[in-house]
N, CA, C and O atoms as a GROMACS GRO file, in nm:
protein
  272
    1UNK      N    1   0.581  -0.647   0.148
    1UNK     CA    2   0.646  -0.550   0.235
    1UNK      C    3   0.551  -0.520   0.352
    1UNK      O    4   0.433  -0.491   0.331
    2UNK      N    5   0.602  -0.529   0.472
    2UNK     CA    6   0.520  -0.499   0.590
    2UNK      C    7   0.501  -0.347   0.603
    2UNK      O    8   0.574  -0.269   0.540
    3UNK      N    9   0.404  -0.307   0.682
    3UNK     CA   10   0.380  -0.164   0.703
    3UNK      C   11   0.501  -0.098   0.766
    3UNK      O   12   0.532   0.017   0.735
    4UNK      N   13   0.570  -0.169   0.855
    4UNK     CA   14   0.690  -0.112   0.917
    4UNK      C   15   0.799  -0.089   0.813
    4UNK      O   16   0.864   0.016   0.812
    5UNK      N   17   0.819  -0.186   0.725
    5UNK     CA   18   0.919  -0.170   0.619
    5UNK      C   19   0.880  -0.058   0.522
    5UNK      O   20   0.965   0.017   0.475
    6UNK      N   21   0.750  -0.048   0.495
    6UNK     CA   22   0.702   0.057   0.406
    6UNK      C   23   0.728   0.195   0.466
    6UNK      O   24   0.770   0.287   0.396
    7UNK      N   25   0.702   0.210   0.596
    7UNK     CA   26   0.724   0.339   0.661
    7UNK      C   27   0.873   0.371   0.667
    7UNK      O   28   0.912   0.487   0.653
    8UNK      N   29   0.957   0.271   0.688
    8UNK     CA   30   1.102   0.294   0.686
    8UNK      C   31   1.146   0.338   0.546
    8UNK      O   32   1.232   0.426   0.533
    9UNK      N   33   1.089   0.278   0.444
    9UNK     CA   34   1.120   0.316   0.306
    9UNK      C   35   1.085   0.463   0.282
    9UNK      O   36   1.166   0.538   0.228
   10UNK      N   37   0.965   0.503   0.323
   10UNK     CA   38   0.923   0.642   0.303
   10UNK      C   39   1.005   0.738   0.387
   10UNK      O   40   1.036   0.849   0.343
   11UNK      N   41   1.042   0.698   0.507
   11UNK     CA   42   1.128   0.783   0.590
   11UNK      C   43   1.263   0.804   0.523
   11UNK      O   44   1.312   0.917   0.517
   12UNK      N   45   1.322   0.697   0.472
   12UNK     CA   46   1.450   0.708   0.401
   12UNK      C   47   1.437   0.794   0.276
   12UNK      O   48   1.523   0.876   0.246
   13UNK      N   49   1.328   0.774   0.203
   13UNK     CA   50   1.302   0.853   0.082
   13UNK      C   51   1.287   1.001   0.118
   13UNK      O   52   1.341   1.088   0.049
   14UNK      N   53   1.214   1.028   0.225
   14UNK     CA   54   1.193   1.166   0.270
   14UNK      C   55   1.326   1.231   0.308
   14UNK      O   56   1.356   1.343   0.266
   15UNK      N   57   1.405   1.161   0.386
   15UNK     CA   58   1.534   1.215   0.430
   15UNK      C   59   1.629   1.237   0.313
   15UNK      O   60   1.696   1.340   0.304
   16UNK      N   61   1.635   1.138   0.224
   16UNK     CA   62   1.725   1.148   0.109
   16UNK      C   63   1.692   1.269   0.022
   16UNK      O   64   1.781   1.334  -0.033
   17UNK      N   65   1.563   1.299   0.010
   17UNK     CA   66   1.520   1.410  -0.075
   17UNK      C   67   1.496   1.539   0.003
   17UNK      O   68   1.444   1.637  -0.051
   18UNK      N   69   1.536   1.538   0.131
   18UNK     CA   70   1.530   1.656   0.217
   18UNK      C   71   1.390   1.717   0.226
   18UNK      O   72   1.372   1.839   0.222
   19UNK      N   73   1.291   1.628   0.239
   19UNK     CA   74   1.154   1.672   0.262
   19UNK      C   75   1.136   1.683   0.414
   19UNK      O   76   1.158   1.586   0.487
   20UNK      N   77   1.095   1.801   0.459
   20UNK     CA   78   1.084   1.826   0.603
   20UNK      C   79   0.958   1.763   0.663
   20UNK      O   80   0.849   1.773   0.607
   21UNK      N   81   0.976   1.698   0.776
   21UNK     CA   82   0.865   1.635   0.846
   21UNK      C   83   0.762   1.740   0.889
   21UNK      O   84   0.642   1.712   0.891
   22UNK      N   85   0.807   1.859   0.922
   22UNK     CA   86   0.717   1.967   0.962
   22UNK      C   87   0.622   2.005   0.848
   22UNK      O   88   0.505   2.033   0.871
   23UNK      N   89   0.675   2.007   0.725
   23UNK     CA   90   0.591   2.040   0.610
   23UNK      C   91   0.486   1.932   0.585
   23UNK      O   92   0.371   1.962   0.553
   24UNK      N   93   0.528   1.808   0.601
   24UNK     CA   94   0.433   1.697   0.583
   24UNK      C   95   0.326   1.704   0.691
   24UNK      O   96   0.208   1.682   0.663
   25UNK      N   97   0.365   1.734   0.814
   25UNK     CA   98   0.270   1.743   0.925
   25UNK      C   99   0.165   1.851   0.897
   25UNK      O  100   0.047   1.830   0.924
   26UNK      N  101   0.208   1.965   0.844
   26UNK     CA  102   0.112   2.070   0.810
   26UNK      C  103   0.014   2.020   0.704
   26UNK      O  104  -0.106   2.047   0.713
   27UNK      N  105   0.063   1.949   0.605
   27UNK     CA  106  -0.020   1.894   0.498
   27UNK      C  107  -0.118   1.791   0.554
   27UNK      O  108  -0.233   1.784   0.511
   28UNK      N  109  -0.073   1.711   0.650
   28UNK     CA  110  -0.155   1.605   0.709
   28UNK      C  111  -0.243   1.654   0.823
   28UNK      O  112  -0.330   1.582   0.872
   29UNK      N  113  -0.220   1.777   0.865
   29UNK     CA  114  -0.293   1.836   0.978
   29UNK      C  115  -0.272   1.755   1.107
   29UNK      O  116  -0.367   1.720   1.176
   30UNK      N  117  -0.146   1.729   1.136
   30UNK     CA  118  -0.110   1.661   1.260
   30UNK      C  119   0.028   1.712   1.302
   30UNK      O  120   0.087   1.796   1.234
   31UNK      N  121   0.078   1.663   1.412
   31UNK     CA  122   0.208   1.711   1.460
   31UNK      C  123   0.322   1.632   1.395
   31UNK      O  124   0.307   1.516   1.358
   32UNK      N  125   0.437   1.699   1.384
   32UNK     CA  126   0.553   1.630   1.327
   32UNK      C  127   0.602   1.520   1.421
   32UNK      O  128   0.658   1.420   1.377
   33UNK      N  129   0.580   1.538   1.551
   33UNK     CA  130   0.622   1.433   1.646
   33UNK      C  131   0.538   1.307   1.627
   33UNK      O  132   0.589   1.196   1.641
   34UNK      N  133   0.410   1.322   1.596
   34UNK     CA  134   0.324   1.206   1.571
   34UNK      C  135   0.370   1.133   1.446
   34UNK      O  136   0.377   1.010   1.446
   35UNK      N  137   0.403   1.206   1.340
   35UNK     CA  138   0.453   1.143   1.218
   35UNK      C  139   0.585   1.072   1.244
   35UNK      O  140   0.610   0.964   1.191
   36UNK      N  141   0.669   1.133   1.324
   36UNK     CA  142   0.796   1.072   1.358
   36UNK      C  143   0.776   0.938   1.430
   36UNK      O  144   0.847   0.841   1.403
   37UNK      N  145   0.679   0.934   1.520
   37UNK     CA  146   0.650   0.809   1.591
   37UNK      C  147   0.601   0.702   1.493
   37UNK      O  148   0.637   0.585   1.507
   38UNK      N  149   0.520   0.740   1.396
   38UNK     CA  150   0.473   0.646   1.296
   38UNK      C  151   0.590   0.596   1.212
   38UNK      O  152   0.603   0.476   1.186
   39UNK      N  153   0.676   0.688   1.169
   39UNK     CA  154   0.792   0.651   1.088
   39UNK      C  155   0.882   0.550   1.160
   39UNK      O  156   0.934   0.457   1.098
   40UNK      N  157   0.898   0.570   1.289
   40UNK     CA  158   0.988   0.485   1.368
   40UNK      C  159   0.922   0.359   1.421
   40UNK      O  160   0.984   0.279   1.491
   41UNK      N  161   0.793   0.340   1.387
   41UNK     CA  162   0.723   0.221   1.430
   41UNK      C  163   0.677   0.224   1.574
   41UNK      O  164   0.645   0.119   1.631
   42UNK      N  165   0.673   0.341   1.634
   42UNK     CA  166   0.631   0.355   1.774
   42UNK      C  167   0.480   0.376   1.787
   42UNK      O  168   0.424   0.362   1.896
   43UNK      N  169   0.414   0.408   1.677
   43UNK     CA  170   0.268   0.422   1.673
   43UNK      C  171   0.217   0.338   1.557
   43UNK      O  172   0.283   0.325   1.454
   44UNK      N  173   0.101   0.282   1.576
   44UNK     CA  174   0.040   0.199   1.473
   44UNK      C  175  -0.019   0.288   1.364
   44UNK      O  176  -0.111   0.365   1.391
   45UNK      N  177   0.032   0.278   1.241
   45UNK     CA  178  -0.020   0.362   1.133
   45UNK      C  179  -0.161   0.326   1.091
   45UNK      O  180  -0.227   0.405   1.024
   46UNK      N  181  -0.210   0.208   1.129
   46UNK     CA  182  -0.344   0.168   1.093
   46UNK      C  183  -0.452   0.238   1.174
   46UNK      O  184  -0.570   0.231   1.140
   47UNK      N  185  -0.412   0.305   1.281
   47UNK     CA  186  -0.508   0.378   1.364
   47UNK      C  187  -0.569   0.493   1.285
   47UNK      O  188  -0.688   0.520   1.296
   48UNK      N  189  -0.487   0.561   1.206
   48UNK     CA  190  -0.536   0.671   1.125
   48UNK      C  191  -0.480   0.658   0.983
   48UNK      O  192  -0.382   0.724   0.949
   49UNK      N  193  -0.541   0.574   0.901
   49UNK     CA  194  -0.487   0.551   0.766
   49UNK      C  195  -0.490   0.676   0.677
   49UNK      O  196  -0.412   0.684   0.582
   50UNK      N  197  -0.577   0.771   0.706
   50UNK     CA  198  -0.583   0.894   0.627
   50UNK      C  199  -0.454   0.975   0.639
   50UNK      O  200  -0.406   1.031   0.541
   51UNK      N  201  -0.400   0.980   0.758
   51UNK     CA  202  -0.275   1.053   0.779
   51UNK      C  203  -0.161   0.985   0.705
   51UNK      O  204  -0.079   1.052   0.641
   52UNK      N  205  -0.156   0.854   0.712
   52UNK     CA  206  -0.049   0.780   0.643
   52UNK      C  207  -0.063   0.797   0.492
   52UNK      O  208   0.037   0.813   0.422
   53UNK      N  209  -0.185   0.794   0.442
   53UNK     CA  210  -0.207   0.815   0.299
   53UNK      C  211  -0.159   0.953   0.255
   53UNK      O  212  -0.090   0.966   0.154
   54UNK      N  213  -0.194   1.056   0.333
   54UNK     CA  214  -0.151   1.192   0.299
   54UNK      C  215   0.000   1.208   0.315
   54UNK      O  216   0.063   1.281   0.238
   55UNK      N  217   0.058   1.141   0.412
   55UNK     CA  218   0.204   1.142   0.434
   55UNK      C  219   0.275   1.092   0.308
   55UNK      O  220   0.366   1.157   0.257
   56UNK      N  221   0.232   0.976   0.260
   56UNK     CA  222   0.293   0.918   0.139
   56UNK      C  223   0.268   1.006   0.017
   56UNK      O  224   0.357   1.028  -0.064
   57UNK      N  225   0.146   1.056   0.007
   57UNK     CA  226   0.107   1.142  -0.105
   57UNK      C  227   0.197   1.266  -0.111
   57UNK      O  228   0.243   1.304  -0.218
   58UNK      N  229   0.220   1.328   0.003
   58UNK     CA  230   0.301   1.450   0.008
   58UNK      C  231   0.445   1.421  -0.036
   58UNK      O  232   0.502   1.496  -0.115
   59UNK      N  233   0.502   1.314   0.014
   59UNK     CA  234   0.640   1.280  -0.022
   59UNK      C  235   0.650   1.253  -0.172
   59UNK      O  236   0.741   1.304  -0.238
   60UNK      N  237   0.558   1.175  -0.225
   60UNK     CA  238   0.560   1.144  -0.368
   60UNK      C  239   0.542   1.270  -0.452
   60UNK      O  240   0.607   1.287  -0.555
   61UNK      N  241   0.454   1.358  -0.408
   61UNK     CA  242   0.428   1.484  -0.479
   61UNK      C  243   0.552   1.573  -0.478
   61UNK      O  244   0.587   1.630  -0.581
   62UNK      N  245   0.618   1.585  -0.365
   62UNK     CA  246   0.737   1.668  -0.355
   62UNK      C  247   0.849   1.615  -0.443
   62UNK      O  248   0.918   1.692  -0.510
   63UNK      N  249   0.868   1.485  -0.442
   63UNK     CA  250   0.973   1.424  -0.524
   63UNK      C  251   0.942   1.445  -0.672
   63UNK      O  252   1.033   1.475  -0.750
   64UNK      N  253   0.815   1.431  -0.712
   64UNK     CA  254   0.777   1.452  -0.852
   64UNK      C  255   0.801   1.598  -0.893
   64UNK      O  256   0.848   1.624  -1.003
   65UNK      N  257   0.769   1.691  -0.804
   65UNK     CA  258   0.790   1.833  -0.835
   65UNK      C  259   0.937   1.867  -0.848
   65UNK      O  260   0.975   1.954  -0.928
   66UNK      N  261   1.020   1.799  -0.770
   66UNK     CA  262   1.164   1.823  -0.776
   66UNK      C  263   1.227   1.752  -0.894
   66UNK      O  264   1.343   1.776  -0.928
   67UNK      N  265   1.151   1.663  -0.957
   67UNK     CA  266   1.201   1.589  -1.071
   67UNK      C  267   1.304   1.484  -1.034
   67UNK      O  268   1.395   1.455  -1.111
   68UNK      N  269   1.288   1.428  -0.915
   68UNK     CA  270   1.385   1.329  -0.867
   68UNK      C  271   1.338   1.188  -0.895
   68UNK      O  272   1.406   1.092  -0.862
   0.00000   0.00000   0.00000
């Protein structure tokens, strides 16, 4: 799976489970617009792998807490 496909997967997962991008941005300490650009493939996620790691971590954590 390419990084673009992976980010599309997480974006779909986030939307399906109604996880707000603003909440993830607060957790990642960045703007929601920056995360949106990464999700849509407009920014290279390899520039800041820590943000992408925390982005995925937050989504997985929220889904686990919701029991989905």
